[in-house]
N, C-alpha and C positions, 0 to 999 in steps of 0.2 A: 669617563673615568669607572671603573668599575667600584661598585657598593664593597664597604666591608665591614666584617664581623665586628661586636660589638666588642669584643675582649683584645690585649692587647697580645704582641705574640713574643712574650720576651723569652717564654718556655720557663720560666721558672715560679716557684710558689713563696718564694720568701715574704711574699708581700702578700698573702692569703690573711686576708682581713678577719683575724677570732671573732670579731661580733659576726661576721657573717658566716661563720662557721657555729658560732651559737644560736645564731636566727635559724639557721637549715636545723642545728637538733633540735631545735621545741620545734619545728614546720614537722620534721618526717618521723623525728624516734619517741616523742614526748606522748603523742597520742597513743605510740603501741609500746609504752614502758613496758605494761604488764606481762606482757610476750615476751618481750626481752628477756624477764628476768626471770622470767619460767628458763628459756632455752637457756639461759649462764647459770641456775641452778642444776640442770641436770648435764652441763660441760662442766661443773665443776666436780659432781658425783664420779662422773667418766673419767677426767683426769685423778682426781685418788685412788679410784679404781687400779688406774695403769701406773701407777705410781706404786701399787703397794703389791703389783704382781712380783717383781725382782724380789722383792723379802719373802714369798711363795716360794719362787723357784728357787733361792736360797736353801730353805728351810727343807724344801721336796728331793733339791740332792745331798745334803747332808743327812736327810733323814734316812735316803734310802741307801747310804754309805754308813751308818751308825743305829740305827733305830728303824725299820721296816714300815713300822703301824703309824710313826710321826711323819714318814715322808707320804703314807697313803692319806693320812689326817688331813695334811695340806694340801694335797693334791683337789680332794673334794672341794675345800674352801675354795682353792682357785678355779675350778669348775663353777661354784656358783657365781663368785666376783665377776666373771667372764661373763654369764648370761645376766647379771644384772647392768653390766656395762654396755650388752649389745640394748638391753632395753632402751636405758636411758640415750644412747647413742641413736638409738632411734627416733626418739622421742624431740631430742635436742633436731633432729634433721628435720621430724616435721615443724617444727615452732620456728626455725629458723630462715627454713624456706619458704613456709606462706607467711612469715614478717615479711621476708626479700618482696614476697608478689606484691603484698599491700602495701607496702613503703614507694613501691613502683607507680603503683596506680594513686597513692593522691600526691606524690611528686610530681607526676604528669597532669594531673588535674590541676595543682597548684598552679604550675608553669604556665599552663593554657589559659587558665582563669590572669594569672598578671599580663600575658602577652596579650589576648586579645583585647585588654579594657586601657593599652596603652597609644599614648597621642599619634597622629601621623608622624610628627618627629622624628619618633622613633623608628618607623620603618621605612623612611627617606633614607637612611645610610646602615640597613642592615637587611643581609638578604633572607629571602622566606626558607629559603634552603636549609643557610643556616642556626635560622629558630627552630625547622622540624628536627636539624640532626639533636639538636640540646634536648629537645622533646623525647625523642626516639633513642638515638644511640648513645648520651650520656645519660640519660635515667635510667639505660639498661647496663652501664656499666655499675651505676650506683646498687643496682638491685643484685649484681653479681656480688659485689662485694659485704654487701648489708645481709645479702641471702646466703652467704656460704663461704665467702674468704675473709670475709671479718670474723666470724666464729672459729675459724682454722687459726688464723692469726694468737686470736688469743688462747686458744687452746693450746698450740704449742710454745706458746710465751709460758703460761703457769706450768708448762711440764718441763720447761726448759729449767727455770727458778725451783722448781722440786725435784730435779734432777741432780743438778748440783749442789744444793742442799743435801739431797739422802748420800749423792758421792763422800761428800764428808766426812756424814754421819757412819758409812763404811769403810772408809779410807782416808785420812786425812793427806797422807804421804804421797798417795795416788792419785789424790783429786788436783791438790796444787800442784803438781806435774801435772796433769791433765790442763790443768789452767792457764799454763803458760801458751799454749796452742791456742786459747782463744783470741786475744788481739791479732793474731792472724787470719782469724777467720773475719772477725770482727772487722776489722778495716778495709779486704774487698768491696764488703755488703757497703760500709758509709759510703765509699770512694764511688763507686757504679750507682749508689742509692742515689744520687743528685743526678748524675750523669743519664740514668733512666727517666727520672722526674719530668727531665729538659727535652727529652727526644719525645716521650708519649704526649705532652702536652704539644709539641709541635705534630707530630703523628694528628691529632687531635683537629687543631687549627686546619688542616693541608686537609682531614676528609670534612672538614664544616665546607671550606670554600669549593670542593669538591659537587656537594651539595646542593650548594649555592647555585656553584654555575649551571650542574643538570636541571636542578629548579625552574632557573632562567629559560634554559634553551630546549626545554621540555614543552615548556607552556607556551613557547613561540614556535613550537615545531612547524607551521605551517609557512611563516616567516622564514625562518633557516632554509626552510625548501624550496620555496619559490626564489629566492636569491643566493641558490646554490651554496650554500656557504656549510653545508654540511660537513664536510675535509675539515674544514679549520674550526668547526665546533667541536667536530672528533678531536681535534690536536690539541686541541685548548682544556679539552677535559682528560685526555691520555696526559698531559705534562703534569697535571695535579696529581692525580692517582701514582703517576710514576713517583713523582715527589712522595706523594704520602707512602708508597712503597719503598723510597729508598730510607726514609725515616725507621719505616717498622723494621727494614733490615737490619737497618744501625743497631737500634732498639735489640732486637731480639739478639746478634751477636754480641752485644755487652753483658745480657742475662745468659747465655751460653758460656763465657769464657769465668763470668762468674760464680754459675753453678759448678765448671769444672775445679775449677780452684779451689773450693770449698768443700766439695765432695774429696778432693784428693787431699785435702789439708785435716778433716776429720778422719777420714783411713789411716792416714800415718800417725794421726794422736791417740787412736784407737789400738793400733800396732803398738805405739808405743809402751801405752799404759796394760797391754794383756802382757808383755812380754816383761816389764818389770815385778806384773802380779805374778808371776809365773815363778818369778825365784824369788816369791816371800812364800809360796804355797810349796816350794820346794826345799824353803829353810824352817817352815811350818808355822808363819808367822800368823799364815793365812788358811782357812779352809777352804775346799774348790769352791763350794755352794758361797762363798762370800766374795770369792773371784767374780764367780757366773753371774751376782748382785750386780757389783762396781761394773763389771764389761754390760750388766744389762741396763743401768742407769746410762752408762756413757756412749751406746746406742740412743736411748733415748733423748740422751742431749744432744747426740749430732744430727740426729734425726729432726731435730726441734729445728735445730739452726737449720737445715737443708729446708725446711716448711718453711720455715719465717722467710726466708730467702727467697723462694718462692712465691707468698703473698706479699711481698714487699711492692714485689712488680706491679702487681694488681690491683694493692693499695696507693700505690702513684698514678696510676688509671684514675682511681677513682678520686686522690685529688684534686686531678686535673678538671674530670667531669661535676664534680663537687663546684671548684673554682667558678668553672664555665654558666654551672645552673644558679650559683649564687650571683653572679653578676647579672643577670637579669631579674633575679628577686631583687634585688639592689638597684635597680635602673631607677631611676627618679623619675616622672612622669612628668613634665613642665606643664603640663596643662591639669595641675595638681586639685583637688577635691576642696571645698571651704572647709575649713574647721567646723564653724558653726553655720549652715548652710541656712537659707531662708527657704520657709516653705510656702509655694507660689500656690494660688487659688487654682481651683480645676472648676471648670476649666478657664482658659486665663483668656480677656479680649483678643491679644492677638498686634498690638502696636511694638514698632521695633523704634529705637532712636540710638541714633548714632553721633558719639560725643567728644570733638576731637581725638578720633581713630586714627592711629599710626601703625603700619604693621610692614614687617618685612621678613621670609622667610629666612628659619633658622639657616638653612645652607645657603641664601643670597641674601644675606643683611645686607651690602653694600646698598641694594636696588630696593627699593621704596614700591612692596605691593600694593598698598592699597591706605589711601592720605584723605580722608572727609573728616572736613571740621564738626558739620551739622549737617544731621539728613534725620526727617520722622516719617516712619512709613505707620500712616494709620489704619484702625483697624476696619478689616474688611475690604479693605484699598487691593486693585489688583494693581502690582509696578512690573514692569518691564525693564530689563538691564541689558543697554545695548553697547555693545564697542567693539574695537577690532580686539584681534587675539590677545591675551597678553594684557587684558586693561584692567583686569582683576575682577572679574565677575564670579569666576569659582571662587575667586579669593573671600568675596563678600559674603557666599553663603558658606565656608568654610567656618567665619567668626563667628555668623548669627548661631552655627549649632556647637560656638567652643570646642573645634578641633585642634584650635589654635586660640591664643593668649593675645590678644594686643598688645604690642611694645608701651603705646600712650592711649591716653584717651578711652572711653568705657562705652560697654553696649548695655543696652536694656529693651528689655520685652515686657512688656506693663511699664511696670514705677519699679521692675527686679533687676538689679544688675547681675548680667548671667552670671558674671565670673564668682556673685555670693550665692549661686543659687547649685544643688546637685546637679551634677550632669546628665544624671538618668532620666528627672525629672522634666530638667530643660527640654530634651529629646524626645521626650513623651508630646512634648508639647508641637514638635515638627514632622513632618509628614515630608521625605526628602527623596525626589527622583534625578540620578546621574545620569550626565550625559552618556557615558558607555555601564549602561545595566549590568550588576551583576547576578548572575544565574546561578543555582547551586545545583546540585547531581543528587536534586530532589524531585517528587511529584510537582504538576504543574500547583495543587492547592497548597503542600506545604510550599512551596517558593512564593506565593503569594499572601498566607498566613501568617510568613515571618514580620507582615508589617502589624498582625493582631494576631497573636498566639491562640486565643482561645475562640474565634472567630467561627459560627457556626458555617454550612454548607452555605445558607442562604445567603448568607454577607457576601461570602465568598464571590458566587457566582455575581450579584448584583453588582460588587465592584470589579469585575470582570465584564460585565455589560460596557458599564460607564467608559471603563476603558478600551472599548471596541476591541476584547479578545475572545471574547463568548465563542464568536465563527470558527476560529481557527484550532480555538480549544476543543471543540465540539469535534472537528475530524481527525483529532491527535486518536491513537488507536484503543486509550483506555480513559480519554478525555480526560475528565480533571487528575486521575491519577495516573496519567503519565509520565515517567521517568523522563526527564531530560535532559540526562547525560551531565558529565562533567561542564561545567560553567555553560550548560545551555546549548552545545555543540548539537542537538537533533531539530532547534527552532532556527530561527531568520534572527536576523538584527532587530529588524521591525516587532516582531513577535517578543521578542526577549524584554523589549520598549515598552511594550504593551502589561507585561506583564508586572513591571516594574512599576505602572504607572496605578496598575491596578492594587499591585500594595502598599501607596500613597493613598488613592483613595478609599482602602481599607481602613488605614488606620486613622483614619478620619481626624485628625490631629487640627489645631485653630489657627495652625501655620501652614503651606504648601510652598515648596521650594521646588521649582521646575528648573533643570539643567538642558536646555536642550532636550527637552524631554521626547519632539515630536520630527528630533533630525531624523531619526528613520525610516519613517513613517509616509507612504504613499499619499498621496493629496485627497483621497479619500477619507482614510484614516485619520488625518492629519484634522480634517476640517470635523471628523466627529469627537476627534480629540479634545476640539477646539470646544465644542459643544458640550463637551460634558465639563468643561474646565467652567465653561459659561454657567452651568446648569448649579455649582458645589460654591461658585464665587461670593456667594450673597451674606454667605458666614461665613468668609476664610480670609484672610493675609493670605492674597498670592505674590509671590515671586517668580516672575519665568525669565528665563536667561536662553536669548533665542538670536540666531544672526540672522535668520529670512523673519524678516520686518513682517510679514502678513500673520504671524504668528503674534503681534504683539502690536501691533495696529489701534486694536481697540481697549487697550490696557487707560485704566485711569491717570498712569503717570508712566512718562518715561524718563528713565536716569541713564544717562548719554556718560558711560566710562571713558579715559583716557591716562592709560599710563597707568591707573590705580586713582586718579583722580576724579574727582563728579565733575565735570564738566560744563555740564547744562541737563535741565529736567523741563518737562512739561507734556504733553498730548502731542501726538502724532503729526497732527496738523502743525502745532505751534512750535516744533523743531524742525520739520522743514522749511517753514521761515526764520529762524534763530540761529541754526546749527549747519555749517556747510558741510561738514564731512556726514553729518547723518544723511542730508542731503542728498550730498553723492548715494552713499547704502543704498535708499530708496530708491534712486534714479537706475542704479544697477539693476535693479529687482522688481523694474518696472513699478513700481507703486506710485 
């Protein structure tokens, strides 16, 4: 079953949470309120000047008809006003565009900060591509609206309202006649607006799905090719893109129809008003300048309505993006930080206690992943976890690091319950080497320093030496400064594992967790790693997961897990005598 995006797909914003919008407003607008107010001030100045120009035009026309000097005076005033308006528009453009850039930068940082700190439970049911889409595509929509469209919408709203007021001040009769047309303009706007919002949301969801699929398949490109699955992958991606195109096509068609209707209606309204105005000019109730003034205000109102219609679609997309972004910010982490975390002494001793622990993964609640009633791992003890695949060994590690919370019972490190300790402080006490090492597209030294960011070159080299990585690192083109490519594609799996081990050694935490840490190493390197682990065993609590019993036979204790339960524990020799399944594993491995 394919993973789903985190949002629902009803395509409607009726349930857009006001608290969510308030939170986002505080997050992305409040820190830059000064800039926004500055842009608003210049916007109001330019709106005021724009609304005053039709009055200037009236005086110019009537002045040239009745008093040439008066017409010339108002012509000069109009030129000065236009110059001020041009300057104000430029300043507004600078402020609002820069505000949009600043907002999207802050929003992306906040989004990434939120996502990167969420627990694995969130990523189990969310596509990576969908999250990348939210960080990039959705925030770009926010930037577009906040840095341009919203300003235009506010400007045209003021022009619309100001134009209506000044139309009435010019001629109540003609203005009342004009307003009869406005409901015909507003109706399609309201009707199509809801439809557009729904289509916009559906289009964004389809694009997020396609991004998730593309990310998943590109990440596994080698597997796709070796299984000759390219054609199927292309068909799946094409279907999602075509679905997105169909939704976009329908949305664009709806907007085109809406724009067509509004332009026709506005033109007809202005034509009718001009005809009625000419009759008043003919009868002497109106001067030609007053008619020009009224027509210009009618034009301002008509253009404003058209512009608002244009921005309405963009704001609908903005609301959709804001909704999707807001869902991330409002995602509750099931592994919550304690309200009043208990400070741990530094360094800790490193003892670990399980008490009545029961745990099932959120996506598989009916299956018990771990069930340990009582277990104590002592300070500086070397423990091995052994069992068939799915026995709960990796789950054991995940619970110690508090990547998940237990359903029942408690886990303590020293005397500190781990759910009452800051997650960051807890994980500082633990170094972890996963079965599938993660290498980033950084240099060798930067990859190792992930374990300890401020480590010196000498410390990095010592960690690499203990991890038996020094020899192959020196053979790389730039040694420790060699870039390893995306996911470390330029080195072998065994070399990746040694860099991951060096990272853990550099971390120098009191607790060391090794999940099949030598599974991809050759026999010589494996023996060297075992020797390195033995060298650091004196002052660390070490827990090792291994299917190859040769790597753990010298452990202080071996814990044999089966279906999440602790079936037996003891030394290698004791388990050979007391546990038939362990004995069979040992015999199969010629131990």
